[in-house]
C-alpha distance (Angstrom), angle and dihedral (degrees) to the residues before:
residue distance angle dihedral
X1 . . .
X2 3.77 . .
X3 3.83 142.7 .
X4 3.83 133.6 -131.7
X5 3.86 129.6 -179.5
X6 3.68 111.2 -92.3
X7 3.82 96.3 12.5
X8 3.72 134.9 89.0
X9 3.81 120.5 -120.3
X10 3.75 111.1 -77.4
X11 3.73 140.1 172.5
X12 3.76 119.4 -88.3
X13 3.79 92.1 -117.3
X14 3.83 94.3 52.1
X15 3.73 94.9 42.3
X16 3.83 92.4 53.7
X17 3.70 90.1 50.9
X18 3.70 92.7 51.6
X19 3.80 91.1 49.1
X20 3.75 91.1 52.4
X21 3.72 93.2 50.5
X22 3.81 97.8 42.6
X23 3.86 97.0 39.3
X24 3.61 106.2 41.7
X25 3.78 90.0 158.2
X26 3.77 134.6 113.3
X27 3.76 91.9 -100.0
X28 3.87 92.5 59.2
X29 3.79 92.0 95.2
X30 3.79 90.9 58.1
X31 3.95 89.7 50.2
X32 3.75 91.0 49.3
X33 3.80 90.6 50.5
X34 3.76 92.2 51.1
X35 3.65 90.0 48.9
X36 3.81 93.7 52.0
X37 3.83 88.2 50.7
X38 3.72 93.4 53.0
X39 3.76 92.6 46.9
X40 3.81 91.1 51.2
X41 3.87 89.6 50.7
X42 3.86 88.7 52.1
X43 3.80 93.8 49.0
X44 3.77 92.9 50.3
X45 3.83 89.4 51.0
X46 3.77 92.5 49.8
X47 3.83 96.7 51.7
X48 3.86 98.2 37.7
X49 3.86 95.0 97.8
X50 3.83 87.8 64.4
X51 3.73 103.1 38.8
X52 3.79 96.4 82.2
X53 3.91 95.5 -107.3
X54 3.80 91.3 117.6
X55 3.83 106.9 95.2
X56 3.82 91.2 -152.4
X57 3.77 92.4 59.5
X58 3.75 104.2 31.6
X59 3.86 125.1 109.2
X60 3.81 140.3 51.8
X61 3.90 123.8 -41.2
X62 3.71 91.4 -100.5
X63 3.75 92.8 50.7
X64 3.74 91.4 49.3
X65 3.73 89.3 53.9
X66 3.75 91.0 50.6
X67 3.81 91.3 49.5
X68 3.77 92.2 49.4
X69 3.83 92.9 51.3
X70 3.78 91.0 46.9
X71 3.71 95.0 51.7
X72 3.95 95.2 42.7
X73 3.81 114.9 103.3
X74 3.73 115.9 -102.7
X75 3.85 114.7 -111.8
X76 3.82 122.8 -160.4
X77 3.77 115.0 -152.0
X78 3.81 121.7 -153.0
X79 3.76 110.4 -147.2
X80 3.82 126.1 -164.3
X81 3.79 112.3 -104.0
X82 3.92 120.1 -96.8
X83 3.73 116.8 -125.7
X84 3.86 124.5 -140.4
X85 3.73 108.0 -147.5
X86 3.83 88.9 -144.0
X87 3.82 95.3 56.4
X88 3.87 106.2 35.0
X89 3.74 111.2 128.9
X90 3.82 128.0 -150.6
X91 3.74 91.3 -102.7
X92 3.77 91.8 52.3
X93 3.77 92.3 50.4
X94 3.86 93.9 69.0
X95 3.83 90.1 58.2
X96 3.76 98.1 48.6
X97 3.81 127.1 97.7
X98 3.80 117.3 -104.8
X99 3.83 91.3 -101.3
X100 3.77 93.9 49.3
X101 3.76 91.1 44.5
X102 3.84 91.5 54.6
X103 3.81 89.8 47.6
X104 3.75 92.9 50.2
X105 3.98 92.7 45.1
X106 3.82 96.6 53.4
X107 3.70 138.5 31.8
X108 3.75 136.5 166.9
X109 2.76 172.7 -116.8
X110 3.81 92.4 -21.6
X111 3.86 109.5 -176.5
X112 3.73 106.3 -141.9
X113 3.83 95.9 173.5
X114 3.82 146.2 -37.8
X115 3.74 136.4 -92.5
X116 3.79 122.1 -120.3
X117 3.85 88.1 -93.6
X118 3.74 89.9 50.2
X119 3.76 98.6 -105.4
X120 3.86 114.5 146.5
X121 3.75 123.0 -106.3
X122 3.78 103.5 -137.1
X123 3.78 127.6 -155.5
X124 3.77 126.2 -173.3
X125 3.74 123.6 -158.0
X126 3.85 130.5 -149.2
X127 3.72 126.1 -175.8
X128 3.84 127.6 1.5
X129 3.78 105.2 -124.3
X130 3.87 125.7 134.2
X131 3.75 96.4 -109.1
X132 3.79 110.2 82.9
X133 3.84 119.0 -152.2
X134 3.88 125.6 173.3
X135 3.73 140.2 -160.4
X136 3.85 119.7 -156.7
X137 3.81 122.2 -168.3
X138 3.80 134.3 170.1
X139 3.78 98.2 38.0
X140 3.79 85.9 142.1
X141 3.74 94.0 41.5
X142 3.88 118.0 -150.7
X143 3.80 92.8 -1.6
X144 3.84 87.5 70.3
X145 3.70 96.6 26.2
X146 3.84 90.8 146.4
X147 3.87 89.9 69.5
X148 3.85 87.1 60.4
X149 3.78 88.3 48.5
X150 3.78 89.3 52.5
X151 3.85 91.0 51.7
X152 3.72 91.1 49.5
X153 3.77 92.8 52.2
X154 3.89 88.8 50.4
X155 3.79 90.6 48.7
X156 3.66 93.3 49.5
X157 3.90 93.2 45.5
X158 3.85 103.7 43.3
X159 3.90 100.8 64.7
X160 3.68 90.2 66.0
X161 3.93 93.9 41.4
X162 3.75 106.8 57.0
X163 3.79 86.4 154.2
X164 3.76 88.6 75.4
X165 3.80 94.3 65.2
X166 3.82 115.6 71.6
X167 3.82 111.1 -125.2
X168 3.87 89.9 -118.7
X169 3.75 93.4 53.6
X170 3.96 137.8 84.8
X171 3.80 114.1 -164.1
X172 3.83 122.3 -161.3
X173 3.65 121.6 -166.8
X174 3.84 120.3 -166.4
X175 3.81 102.9 -161.8
X176 3.79 97.2 -160.1
X177 3.83 129.2 0.6
X178 3.78 89.4 -174.7
X179 3.90 108.0 45.0
X180 3.93 91.0 156.5
X181 3.74 93.0 61.2
X182 3.78 90.8 42.7
X183 3.87 90.0 54.9
X184 3.72 93.0 45.1
X185 3.82 102.9 55.6
X186 3.71 142.6 -22.4
X187 3.75 92.3 -135.2
X188 3.82 140.9 46.5
X189 3.79 92.4 -41.2
X190 3.71 90.2 62.4
X191 3.76 99.3 59.0
X192 3.88 100.7 89.1
X193 3.83 127.0 55.4
X194 3.77 124.7 -112.9
X195 3.78 91.5 -75.9
X196 3.73 92.6 54.2
X197 3.85 92.9 -108.4
X198 3.81 125.0 141.2
X199 3.86 98.9 -131.2
X200 3.85 89.3 -152.9
X201 3.81 91.2 62.3
X202 3.98 93.9 44.0
X203 3.86 99.0 75.2
X204 3.87 118.9 108.7
X205 3.87 93.7 -113.1
X206 3.78 117.0 102.9
X207 3.83 87.1 -25.2
X208 3.75 119.9 -176.8
X209 3.74 130.2 -178.8
X210 3.83 88.3 -145.0
X211 3.81 127.2 20.2
X212 3.76 134.1 -174.5
X213 3.87 106.3 -90.2
X214 3.80 96.8 -154.4
X215 3.81 106.6 125.6
X216 3.87 91.6 -0.1
X217 3.61 130.5 106.9
X218 3.88 108.2 -80.9
X219 3.84 104.6 154.1
X220 3.81 90.0 123.3
X221 3.87 135.7 14.5
X222 3.67 107.5 -88.3
X223 3.96 137.0 165.8
X224 3.68 139.2 -146.8
X225 3.75 92.5 -133.3
X226 3.79 130.8 -94.3
X227 3.82 88.4 -79.0
X228 3.83 142.6 -5.4
X229 3.85 109.7 -65.0
X230 3.77 89.3 4.4
X231 3.84 92.6 144.5
X232 3.85 126.8 79.9
X233 3.85 91.7 -133.3
X234 3.86 90.7 55.5
X235 3.81 92.1 47.4
X236 3.80 95.1 47.7
X237 3.82 94.1 52.7
X238 3.82 92.8 42.3
X239 3.83 90.4 55.2
X240 3.82 93.7 47.0
X241 3.73 91.6 51.0
X242 3.63 94.3 53.0
X243 3.83 99.1 39.2
X244 3.74 92.3 49.8
X245 3.83 94.9 43.3
X246 3.80 93.4 -131.0
X247 3.84 108.2 -167.7
X248 3.83 101.0 -170.4
X249 3.71 135.0 29.7
X250 3.88 141.5 -176.1
X251 3.73 116.0 -161.0
X252 3.78 110.8 -163.9
X253 3.85 125.9 -143.4
X254 3.78 139.2 159.0
X255 2.83 142.6 -97.4
X256 3.92 138.3 38.8
X257 3.75 104.7 -68.8
X258 3.82 96.3 109.9
X259 3.93 135.3 -135.3
X260 3.77 120.0 -21.8
X261 3.81 119.5 -167.1
X262 3.81 117.0 -145.9
X263 3.66 125.3 -105.0
X264 3.83 137.9 52.0
X265 2.97 95.2 -94.4
X266 3.69 96.7 16.6
X267 3.76 116.5 -107.2
X268 3.84 120.6 -122.2
X269 3.83 96.1 -110.5
X270 3.82 91.4 50.0
X271 3.88 90.4 48.7
X272 3.84 90.6 50.2
X273 3.76 92.1 50.6
X274 3.86 93.0 46.4
X275 3.86 90.3 50.6
X276 3.86 93.4 48.1
X277 3.74 91.8 48.1
X278 3.86 92.7 45.5
X279 3.80 89.8 52.5
X280 3.82 90.7 69.6
X281 3.77 101.7 31.1
X282 3.69 136.6 71.7
X283 3.75 94.3 -139.9
X284 3.88 112.7 116.5
X285 3.67 120.7 -90.8
X286 2.88 128.1 -149.9
X287 3.88 84.5 37.6
X288 3.76 122.9 -115.4
X289 3.71 113.1 -86.4
X290 3.78 112.2 -133.9
X291 3.88 94.5 170.2
X292 3.82 92.0 -112.0
X293 3.74 118.6 153.2
X294 3.85 104.5 -133.3
X295 3.84 116.5 -146.8
X296 3.78 134.4 171.1
X297 3.77 94.3 9.6
X298 3.75 127.3 166.1
X299 3.69 96.9 -132.5
X300 3.80 91.9 52.8
X301 3.70 93.3 51.0
X302 3.89 89.2 48.2
X303 3.74 88.8 51.6
X304 3.86 92.4 52.4
X305 3.83 87.4 52.1
X306 3.78 95.8 52.3
X307 3.82 96.9 -100.2
X308 3.85 114.4 137.2
X309 3.79 100.6 -134.1
X310 3.82 144.2 169.0
X311 3.71 140.0 -178.0
X312 3.80 116.5 -131.3
X313 3.69 119.5 -162.1
X314 3.75 116.0 -155.8
X315 3.79 118.0 -130.5
X316 3.80 97.0 -109.5
X317 3.84 139.7 3.2
X318 3.79 90.4 -106.4
X319 3.83 112.5 42.8
X320 3.82 127.2 69.1
X321 3.85 95.6 -155.0
X322 3.73 87.1 -143.5
X323 3.89 97.0 172.7
X324 3.80 90.5 53.5
X325 3.68 94.4 44.3
X326 3.90 91.9 51.0
X327 3.85 85.3 61.1
X328 3.71 89.9 47.9
X329 3.74 90.1 49.9
X330 3.67 92.8 53.8
X331 3.84 94.8 53.8
X332 3.77 92.6 40.2
X333 3.77 92.2 56.7
X334 3.84 93.6 44.3
X335 3.79 94.5 42.4
X336 3.87 114.6 121.0
X337 3.74 125.1 -152.7
């Protein structure tokens, strides 16, 4: 396409014919040459954006991509925060989605060690507050199997009931400290661990290799271990309690003897916890006195290490007393030193 003064835009072929017809004169060749020259200039101008002469668009495909990226505006994206279930605070929980809240509320099983036979010692966590409370079940394995059943009931119930855990509390539940005994027998043969040790005589608190058996459990030969904390189950729980700075603990047993505060004599915090629990339960308190000399007990070691602690004996070797123990759980978690 081209343009000449006094004429419309026409095709090159038509324009050439008109010139030939109109200017049949010796100078027509000069006019045609000028026309061709003007057409060539216009054609160059039309195609120049695509001929690589534009510095902004010259180069290889890779270079063009780099140029495009370097000239594009920078956009800063603000992403929602990520929550670590081990560090969520009570304040954070109110801002989480339901899924994230559930994950932050409960966790488990957490394996804190292994039994003599290699079975895992499993802890479940509920809540994320700074006050650490713990429930221990199954220290006497299958002989007190209903304490493990109670722990399993709580572990099943609590994920759907975050309202039961105060926002400033973390609750740990060890479902069975003696899984070997539980696997061996639900009866007297299930009391000891795989080494034949009574795990509630193995703690480094008033430990004795032999102790008077009058008034004590003596249905089968049993030992306190070759030394205090000689058993892997004892060591695993001991390390967990210290590393997590647990401040209050319930150790479940069966059956029927009542509520025992930790310490010999009982410390003030353990006495306060025992009295608080006794006020909402039907378990005997003060506990029944059988005349047994207790040695190497978990609750006495805990008392010596600043942990308010009690033994609770379920009413029988069969029932879990769930309703009563839910009331106990509530006062335990809300108890103040």
